[in-house]
C-alpha positions as CSV (number, residue, x, y, z in Angstrom):
1,M,4.4,-9.4,-9.8
2,V,3.2,-10.5,-6.8
3,I,3.0,-7.7,-4.2
4,M,1.8,-8.3,-0.4
5,G,0.3,-5.5,2.1
6,V,1.1,-5.4,5.3
7,D,-1.4,-3.6,8.0
8,L,1.1,-4.0,11.2
9,G,-0.8,-3.9,14.4
10,I,0.3,-4.2,18.1
11,A,-1.5,-7.4,18.7
12,R,-2.5,-8.6,15.1
13,T,-1.0,-7.8,11.9
14,G,-3.2,-8.1,8.5
15,I,-1.6,-9.7,5.5
16,A,-2.8,-9.3,1.8
17,V,-1.3,-10.3,-1.6
18,S,-1.8,-9.5,-5.1
19,D,-2.4,-11.1,-8.0
20,E,0.5,-11.3,-10.4
21,G,-1.3,-9.1,-12.9
22,E,-1.4,-6.4,-9.9
23,K,-5.2,-6.0,-10.6
24,F,-6.7,-7.6,-7.4
25,A,-5.9,-8.1,-3.6
26,F,-6.6,-10.7,-1.3
27,P,-6.9,-10.9,2.2
28,K,-4.6,-13.9,3.4
29,D,-3.8,-13.9,7.1
30,V,-4.1,-12.3,10.3
31,I,-0.8,-12.6,12.2
32,K,-1.3,-12.8,16.0
33,E,2.1,-11.7,17.5
34,Y,3.3,-9.3,20.1
35,N,7.1,-9.8,20.0
36,T,8.4,-7.4,17.1
37,E,11.6,-9.8,16.1
38,K,9.0,-12.8,15.7
39,L,6.6,-10.9,13.9
40,I,9.2,-9.6,11.4
41,G,10.1,-13.3,10.9
42,R,6.4,-14.4,10.3
43,I,5.9,-11.5,7.8
44,C,9.0,-12.6,6.2
45,G,8.0,-16.1,5.8
46,K,4.7,-15.0,4.7
47,A,6.4,-13.2,1.6
48,K,8.8,-16.0,0.6
49,E,5.7,-18.4,1.2
50,Y,3.4,-16.4,-1.2
51,G,6.6,-15.3,-3.7
52,V,6.2,-11.6,-3.3
53,S,8.5,-9.3,-5.2
54,L,7.5,-6.1,-3.3
55,I,6.0,-5.7,0.5
56,V,3.9,-2.3,0.9
57,V,3.7,-1.7,4.7
58,G,1.0,0.8,5.9
59,L,2.5,4.0,7.4
60,P,-0.3,5.2,10.0
61,K,-0.2,9.0,9.3
62,N,-1.9,11.6,11.6
63,M,-5.0,13.1,9.7
64,D,-3.1,16.0,9.0
65,G,-0.2,14.1,7.3
66,T,2.3,14.4,10.2
67,L,4.0,11.4,11.8
68,G,3.7,10.1,15.0
69,E,5.2,7.8,17.2
70,R,3.1,4.7,15.5
71,A,4.6,5.8,12.4
72,K,7.7,5.8,13.5
73,T,7.5,2.4,14.8
74,C,6.0,0.9,11.4
75,S,8.8,2.7,9.9
76,E,11.6,0.9,11.7
77,I,9.5,-2.5,11.3
78,A,9.4,-2.2,7.6
79,L,13.3,-1.3,7.2
80,K,14.0,-4.7,9.1
81,I,11.4,-6.6,7.3
82,G,13.3,-5.4,3.9
83,E,16.5,-6.1,5.7
84,K,15.4,-9.9,6.8
85,S,13.3,-10.7,3.8
86,G,15.7,-9.2,1.3
87,I,12.8,-7.9,-0.5
88,E,12.1,-4.2,-1.7
89,T,9.7,-3.1,0.9
90,L,8.1,0.4,1.1
91,L,5.7,2.1,3.2
92,Y,2.3,3.5,2.1
93,D,0.0,6.1,3.5
94,E,-2.9,3.9,5.5
95,R,-5.2,6.7,6.9
96,C,-8.7,5.5,7.0
97,T,-7.9,2.0,6.0
98,T,-9.2,0.3,9.1
99,M,-12.1,2.4,9.1
100,Q,-12.6,1.0,5.5
101,A,-12.3,-2.3,6.3
102,Y,-15.0,-2.1,9.1
103,N,-17.3,-0.5,6.3
104,L,-16.7,-3.6,4.1
105,L,-17.7,-5.7,6.8
106,D,-20.6,-4.2,7.9
107,M,-21.8,-4.4,4.1
108,N,-21.2,-8.2,4.7
109,D,-22.6,-8.5,7.8
110,T,-19.8,-9.9,9.4
111,F,-19.8,-9.4,13.1
112,G,-18.6,-10.5,16.5
113,K,-15.5,-12.8,16.4
114,K,-15.2,-13.5,12.8
115,R,-15.3,-9.8,12.3
116,K,-12.3,-9.2,14.9
117,E,-10.3,-12.2,13.2
118,T,-10.9,-10.5,9.7
119,V,-10.6,-6.6,10.2
120,D,-6.6,-6.7,9.9
121,A,-6.4,-8.7,6.9
122,V,-9.3,-6.7,5.5
123,A,-7.4,-3.5,6.3
124,A,-4.2,-4.9,4.6
125,T,-6.1,-5.6,1.2
126,V,-7.4,-2.1,1.5
127,I,-3.9,-0.7,1.9
128,L,-2.8,-3.2,-1.0
129,E,-5.9,-1.9,-3.1
130,D,-5.0,1.6,-3.0
131,Y,-1.4,1.0,-3.4
132,L,-2.1,-0.9,-6.8
133,S,-4.5,1.9,-8.1
134,Y,-1.6,4.6,-7.1
135,R,0.9,2.2,-9.1
136,K,-1.4,1.9,-12.4
137,N,-1.8,5.6,-12.2
138,K,1.8,6.5,-12.0
139,K,2.4,4.1,-15.0
140,L,-0.4,6.1,-17.1
141,F,1.0,9.6,-15.5
142,D,4.7,8.6,-16.8
143,A,3.3,7.7,-20.2
144,Q,1.2,10.8,-20.8
145,K,4.1,13.0,-19.4
146,Q,6.2,11.3,-21.6
147,T,4.3,12.3,-24.6
148,L,4.3,16.0,-23.2
149,D,8.0,16.1,-23.0
150,T,8.1,14.8,-26.8
151,F,5.6,17.8,-27.7
152,L,7.7,20.2,-26.0
153,S,11.1,18.9,-27.3
154,L,9.5,19.2,-31.1
155,G,8.1,22.8,-30.5
156,A,4.5,21.5,-30.6
157,I,3.5,22.9,-27.4
158,T,5.0,25.8,-25.6
159,K,6.4,25.7,-21.8
160,E,3.4,27.1,-20.6
161,Q,0.9,24.8,-22.2
162,Y,3.4,21.9,-21.0
163,D,3.2,23.2,-17.3
164,K,-0.6,23.5,-17.5
165,S,-1.1,20.5,-18.9
166,L,1.7,18.6,-16.5
167,S,-0.5,20.4,-13.3
168,G,-3.7,19.3,-14.7
169,L,-2.5,15.6,-15.3
170,K,-1.0,15.5,-11.6
171,E,-4.5,16.7,-10.2
172,K,-6.4,14.5,-12.2
173,M,-4.3,11.1,-11.5
174,K,-3.9,12.2,-7.9
175,I,0.0,12.0,-8.3
């Protein structure tokens, strides 16, 4: 399935897309648009152009995990993207992704105008990479939890052992 990552900005919005195997994320576009309705239309157009089945919009949480005004705005835009495109759209925590994008651009000696033009697409790529990693871990977690469920139902492990194993699994996989 092809998944699109979106880093919503006030002036520029970054777009990234995964491969069909959901292993890699690639920066694709930066949409320069101030008008929210036009931006939503352009994002939906890109989603159709790239044949995406899922759209992941970055949710700018505060560092303490709370949601501010910008998070509310991004949530509203994500909802409208899903409604207009007919494609499942979800929000994903984007804390520190722009900083990570700048660090990646620094490592590749990308400065000046080129940096300004690409940082949003790179930030969208970081959001998408994080989501793809989470998705992969979630699948592994579900498979391992199913095994623990089977062991518990067969009496091979106690409820205490099950709870301890499940807790360790959640911590290890950051679920």
